[in-house]
N, C-alpha and C positions, 0 to 999 in steps of 0.2 A: 535493643534495636528491633524496629516492625520491619515485615517482611509479608509482601504482596506476591501473589499467584497470577500472572496476566497472561493470557494470549496474545503475542507479537512479534516483532520482528525490529532489530533496533534500527533506529532512525539511518543513520550513515546507510546499512546495506538497504534500505528501502528507497535512499536517496540515489543509491548509486543503479537501482533497478532500471530498465527501459520503460517501464510502466509509469515512474512516477510521475506525478504532475510537475509543472514548471517550478510552481511555487516551494516544492518542497524539494526540489534540487538545487534553487536560490539561497535557500537555509541552511544547507547542510553545512558551509565552512562554519555559521555561528553555533548551530547542537557541536560539532568539532570541539569548537574553542569551549562553550560550557561545558562538555562530558567533561574535556581535560582538565578545566579548571575545578570542577568540582568535584573531580574524580568518579562519576555519573555515570550511567550506562541510561541515555533514552531508548523509548523506544515507542514503535507507532502500533496501537493495539490492531489487533484485527478485524475486532468490530466498526472499523474505521476503512476498513479495504471492502470492496465491491461485495457481495453473498458471503461474507465475512471468511474470505480465502484468500490469505496475502501470497499464497504462489499462483493465484490466476492475476494480479494486477497486470503483468505484461499484456498477457491474451484481452483482459480486459479493456487496456487503453487502444489496443488496435480496433475490438470489436465498437467501441465509444467513436474512435477516427471512424469508423465503416455509418455510422449511425448517422454522424452528422452532417455527414455527404451524402446520405441518401441512398447507401446500397443495402443498409440493415433499415427493417423497420423496428427491431426491438430486440432485444434478449435479454434471458430471464436463466435462471437455473430450472436443470428439469425436475418435478418432484416426481418421476416415474418414469422408469424406462419403458422405451416403445416397443410394442409388440415386436 
């Protein structure tokens, strides 16, 4: 049996979060069905999240919405702490 270590969260957990895109939420029922039939747990890799940080998915969705509406020009992770 092969084992893989990967940083991520379960697809169902991510799809249930506020920050998940609509297409992810729509597929949740199908993914739950596959997990039940296959006896597997499907995960969403952390590298697919903005800035590789799954815990920031909800905040990223808010910031992206503000950027689309012209409230923010851009947002990005800080490389160093301010003075």
